[in-house]
PAFIRO-170226 format. One line per 8 residues: their letters; for each residue x negated, y, z of C-alpha. Coordinates in Angstrom, 3 decimals. Example, Ala and Ser with C-alpha at 12.3 -4.5 7.8 and 13.67 -1.06 7.14 Angstrom:
BEGIN
AS = -12.300,-4.500,7.800; -13.670,-1.060,7.140
! end
This chain:
BEGIN
XXXXXXXX = -116.576,58.495,138.212; -116.152,62.235,137.843; -113.193,63.605,135.925; -112.364,66.882,134.217; -108.964,68.544,133.976; -108.315,69.740,130.428; -105.734,71.823,128.571; -104.760,71.821,124.914
XXXXXXXX = -103.443,75.171,123.707; -101.754,74.617,120.356; -100.819,71.002,120.971; -98.151,70.750,118.273; -100.379,71.332,115.236; -102.125,68.428,113.540; -105.411,68.982,115.366; -103.698,69.701,118.678
XXXXXXXX = -101.649,66.541,118.361; -104.812,64.551,117.624; -106.486,66.085,120.680; -103.573,65.071,122.898; -103.648,61.551,121.452; -107.387,61.124,122.073; -107.323,62.728,125.521; -104.367,60.597,126.614
XXXXXXXX = -106.697,57.592,126.506; -109.895,59.266,127.717; -111.397,57.546,130.776; -112.612,60.762,132.449; -110.580,63.664,131.030; -107.204,64.287,132.642; -104.777,66.179,130.440; -102.992,68.672,132.713
XXXXXXXX = -101.551,71.307,130.385; -100.281,71.503,126.810; -98.600,74.326,124.933; -97.158,74.825,121.492; -94.865,76.969,119.429; -91.793,76.110,121.441; -88.808,78.314,122.310; -87.389,75.575,124.478
XXXXXXXX = -88.642,73.378,127.280; -89.544,69.983,125.865; -91.925,67.257,126.886; -94.866,66.499,124.611; -93.907,62.803,124.520; -90.511,63.761,123.129; -92.128,65.747,120.312; -94.458,62.821,119.556
XXXXXXXX = -92.602,59.703,120.761; -95.626,57.396,120.396; -97.087,59.227,123.425; -94.417,57.824,125.747; -95.965,56.037,128.725; -99.267,57.744,127.877; -98.528,61.422,128.588; -95.851,63.106,130.669
XXXXXXXX = -96.205,66.880,130.329; -93.942,69.767,129.506; -94.866,71.578,126.291; -93.843,75.210,126.428; -94.929,78.450,124.861; -98.488,79.340,125.879; -99.016,80.840,129.336; -102.550,81.955,130.150
XXXXXXXX = -101.788,81.965,133.872; -100.596,78.346,133.826; -103.472,77.101,131.687; -106.165,78.847,133.725; -104.644,77.569,136.968; -104.511,73.932,135.885; -107.585,73.246,133.734; -111.376,73.197,134.012
XXXXXXXX = -111.887,73.090,130.229; -109.601,74.470,127.537; -109.297,73.354,123.943; -108.019,76.236,121.826; -106.366,74.665,118.799; -104.974,77.921,117.466; -104.903,79.637,114.066; -107.970,81.579,113.020
XXXXXXXX = -108.066,85.111,114.498; -105.790,84.076,117.412; -108.265,82.267,119.696; -110.326,85.422,119.964; -107.533,86.997,122.013; -108.004,84.516,124.883; -111.583,83.228,124.934; -113.073,86.074,126.953
XXXXXXXX = -110.427,85.797,129.674; -110.887,82.052,130.021; -114.655,82.460,130.304; -114.290,85.221,132.889; -112.105,82.847,134.897; -114.947,80.319,134.922; -113.419,77.910,132.419; -115.277,76.115,129.667
XXXXXXXX = -113.844,76.522,126.179; -113.980,74.488,122.986; -112.568,76.689,120.230; -111.335,74.637,117.289; -110.666,77.725,115.139; -113.263,79.614,113.110; -113.421,82.622,115.444; -116.880,81.877,116.873
XXXXXXXX = -118.538,79.842,114.111; -119.948,82.641,111.976; -122.725,84.558,113.702; -122.514,87.569,111.373; -119.375,89.566,112.272; -119.383,91.232,108.846; -119.141,87.828,107.177; -116.311,86.896,109.532
XXXXXXXX = -114.454,90.083,108.576; -114.970,89.422,104.870; -113.451,85.934,104.993; -110.844,86.335,107.735; -109.809,89.933,106.994; -110.073,91.195,110.590; -112.824,92.751,112.689; -114.384,90.504,115.295
XXXXXXXX = -113.440,91.873,118.708; -115.605,89.734,120.993; -119.206,90.227,119.906; -120.861,89.290,123.244; -119.238,85.835,123.250; -119.789,85.444,119.510; -123.498,85.865,120.183; -123.584,83.302,122.987
XXXXXXXX = -121.252,80.697,121.432; -122.920,77.421,120.454; -122.139,75.868,117.088; -120.664,72.521,118.077; -122.327,69.964,115.846; -123.849,67.627,118.454; -126.220,66.013,115.987; -127.910,69.403,115.550
XXXXXXXX = -127.262,71.260,118.811; -126.781,68.657,121.531; -129.217,70.221,124.012; -127.555,73.644,123.706; -124.046,72.189,123.938; -124.937,70.532,127.259; -125.203,73.904,128.992; -122.678,75.813,126.885
XXXXXXXX = -119.653,77.620,128.262; -118.199,78.265,124.791; -118.514,75.848,121.881; -117.396,76.759,118.371; -116.115,73.516,116.894; -117.256,73.247,113.248; -114.907,73.301,110.281; -113.857,70.029,108.695
XXXXXXXX = -115.534,70.475,105.309; -118.777,71.838,106.837; -119.106,68.902,109.225; -119.482,66.285,106.501; -121.437,68.568,104.177; -123.951,69.728,106.787; -124.541,66.231,108.136; -124.991,65.050,104.564
XXXXXXXX = -127.527,67.713,103.640; -129.518,68.797,106.689; -132.003,65.888,106.870; -132.882,66.274,103.194; -133.239,70.033,103.493; -135.183,69.913,106.739; -137.629,67.243,105.519; -138.298,69.028,102.251
XXXXXXXX = -136.662,66.530,99.900; -133.933,68.863,98.646; -134.293,72.117,96.738; -131.829,74.195,98.821; -130.850,76.507,95.971; -129.663,73.571,93.864; -126.826,72.319,96.064; -123.451,71.718,94.398
XXXXXXXX = -120.685,70.329,96.608; -117.569,68.629,95.282; -115.324,68.033,98.303; -111.874,66.474,98.563; -109.539,66.672,101.560; -106.281,65.142,102.679; -103.284,67.417,103.159; -103.493,67.629,106.965
XXXXXXXX = -106.624,69.727,106.486; -104.351,72.656,105.644; -102.586,72.467,109.000; -98.980,71.835,109.983; -97.135,74.704,108.320; -94.326,75.455,105.928; -95.971,75.950,102.550; -94.412,74.974,99.230
XXXXXXXX = -97.768,73.966,97.772; -98.160,71.373,100.549; -94.755,69.757,100.151; -94.769,66.029,99.409; -93.273,66.487,95.958; -95.924,69.089,95.076; -98.909,67.064,96.308; -97.914,63.489,95.518
XXXXXXXX = -99.161,62.124,92.182; -101.343,65.216,91.714; -104.874,66.436,92.367; -106.237,69.968,92.230; -109.153,72.250,92.982; -108.514,75.429,94.967; -110.203,78.512,96.475; -113.179,78.400,94.126
XXXXXXXX = -115.960,80.761,95.275; -113.821,82.101,98.123; -113.271,79.272,100.580; -113.839,80.325,104.182; -116.082,77.345,104.896; -118.748,78.455,102.404; -120.467,80.941,104.755; -120.441,78.361,107.543
XXXXXXXX = -122.228,75.843,105.312; -124.673,78.500,104.109; -125.382,79.601,107.689; -126.310,76.150,108.952; -128.282,75.081,105.877; -130.195,78.367,105.983; -131.121,77.659,109.598; -132.286,74.152,108.657
XXXXXXXX = -134.346,75.292,105.672; -135.587,78.513,107.344; -134.636,80.510,104.265; -131.426,81.858,102.799; -129.258,79.192,101.156; -126.195,79.772,98.993; -124.322,76.664,97.888; -121.712,76.084,95.207
XXXXXXXX = -118.668,74.619,96.941; -115.543,73.363,95.174; -112.772,71.974,97.421; -109.946,69.776,96.156; -106.637,68.641,97.620; -106.089,64.889,97.679; -102.591,63.341,97.842; -103.444,61.527,101.102
XXXXXXXX = -102.774,62.436,104.724; -106.278,62.406,106.178; -109.915,62.215,105.242; -112.597,64.213,103.453; -115.007,62.857,100.869; -117.820,65.264,99.979; -120.058,64.499,97.011; -123.221,66.615,96.901
XXXXXXXX = -125.482,66.984,93.892; -129.016,68.169,94.620; -132.342,68.567,92.856; -135.310,66.932,94.548; -138.421,68.959,95.312; -140.649,65.910,94.942; -140.423,62.593,93.197; -138.820,59.954,95.411
XXXXXXXX = -136.468,56.988,95.205; -133.274,55.834,96.865; -135.022,53.623,99.413; -137.302,56.430,100.595; -134.516,58.968,100.934; -132.245,56.503,102.733; -135.064,55.660,105.144; -135.583,59.352,105.914
XXXXXXXX = -131.882,59.816,106.676; -131.719,56.687,108.808; -134.662,57.960,110.822; -133.065,61.410,111.178; -129.865,59.913,112.575; -131.471,57.106,114.554; -129.522,56.681,117.772; -126.672,58.954,116.710
XXXXXXXX = -123.452,57.229,117.792; -121.204,58.722,115.117; -123.364,58.951,111.983; -123.888,55.888,109.822; -126.292,55.976,106.870; -125.634,53.204,104.373; -128.501,51.114,103.014; -129.384,50.194,99.431
XXXXXXXX = -127.533,53.042,97.751; -124.109,51.928,98.975; -121.521,54.699,99.200; -118.779,55.330,101.782; -115.043,55.495,101.179; -112.290,57.315,103.060; -110.857,54.058,104.376; -114.151,53.434,106.183
XXXXXXXX = -113.704,56.483,108.433; -110.019,57.445,108.668; -108.789,57.428,112.288; -112.371,57.447,113.591; -114.958,59.998,114.705; -117.576,58.692,112.291; -119.413,60.400,109.481; -120.570,57.823,106.940
XXXXXXXX = -123.286,58.841,104.488; -124.492,57.187,101.297; -127.295,58.314,98.999; -128.546,57.451,95.562; -131.499,58.865,93.618; -132.205,59.149,89.899; -136.031,59.392,89.999; -136.416,60.320,86.329
XXXXXXXX = -134.106,63.327,86.671; -135.332,64.178,90.203; -131.660,64.240,91.166; -129.932,62.855,94.253; -126.251,62.340,94.938; -125.198,62.312,98.597; -121.721,61.218,99.651; -120.351,61.930,103.134
XXXXXXXX = -116.992,60.703,104.407; -115.193,61.848,107.555; -111.676,62.010,108.958; -110.761,65.701,108.843; -108.758,65.363,112.081; -111.394,63.154,113.726; -115.038,64.111,113.221; -113.775,67.146,111.310
XXXXXXXX = -111.721,68.558,114.196; -110.244,66.890,117.299; -112.662,63.970,117.579; -115.645,66.267,117.350; -114.047,68.633,119.882; -113.775,65.754,122.362; -117.342,64.730,121.529; -118.397,68.275,122.416
XXXXXXXX = -116.434,68.128,125.670; -118.190,64.866,126.545; -121.584,66.503,126.048; -120.587,69.633,128.000; -119.239,67.574,130.910; -122.093,65.081,131.034; -119.846,62.163,130.085; -120.880,59.329,127.800
XXXXXX = -120.744,61.011,124.391; -118.580,58.254,122.954; -116.008,58.320,125.786; -112.478,58.197,124.433; -113.738,57.998,120.853; -114.721,54.348,120.403
! end
């Protein structure tokens, strides 16, 4: 059985921690290097004690020379606009990269600058990067050197909408998305608005009309529909640790019913190991997917109004981040796609 040596750069954030946890039990990936925001030498299993007897690695401040020496594939779990500083050098050194930030997701550098407030400084690799949603781009991911891991909100939304858009059921200009995320989606950082006492027993919308995941959703739905799509996207912060529930309201281009739309989605995702389409109009809940790499989808149609409601549930740290990153690694390395994830 072939193995691959892997590194996690940014191992002390929520997504990095989840990557380390998944990779520590992966049958073919060998975790050889981790780094984090550390000004002291400490072992990763001392930062996260549940990793004892599973991982035994020093976690120091990032060293490109150490990472490139040890690993065949590198997960960059770094803040947006930081990964871009290292990707080119890793690729030149012959390493494969899965970038978990947004630095290579948006193909239009002007759109990237608008939402992330910096110029994109690696246009050649931006052009060649593959958008890492295996259900859409598996064949390209297989031969990719650089995979741009999708955002958490876009993962559930795109999987929930693409079959309907692609098969002509959905009027693309009608899409309204009401999405709700657990607090870990904001990352592990000191922010008053994310404190327990601020989030607990509350519920709020945020970043209306300016969330950085909007252009990513528009980009992928436009590709699926072969015309420009602009969605309405309203994110909310849930007082839970993990999970995203996205409820999508769409007009139907033709008269149909729940059974027909469900059948079309089940056919679209036939054989997909991590997408489950519920039958009979049943709808998913966060508890169905938390701590998994699944995306669960439910659909219901009001034929008289020519309206459909689509609900997609994922774990924002699983299918929305680290789990999907490992799924991409599995495809890139030729492993069983479910390795380490089921």
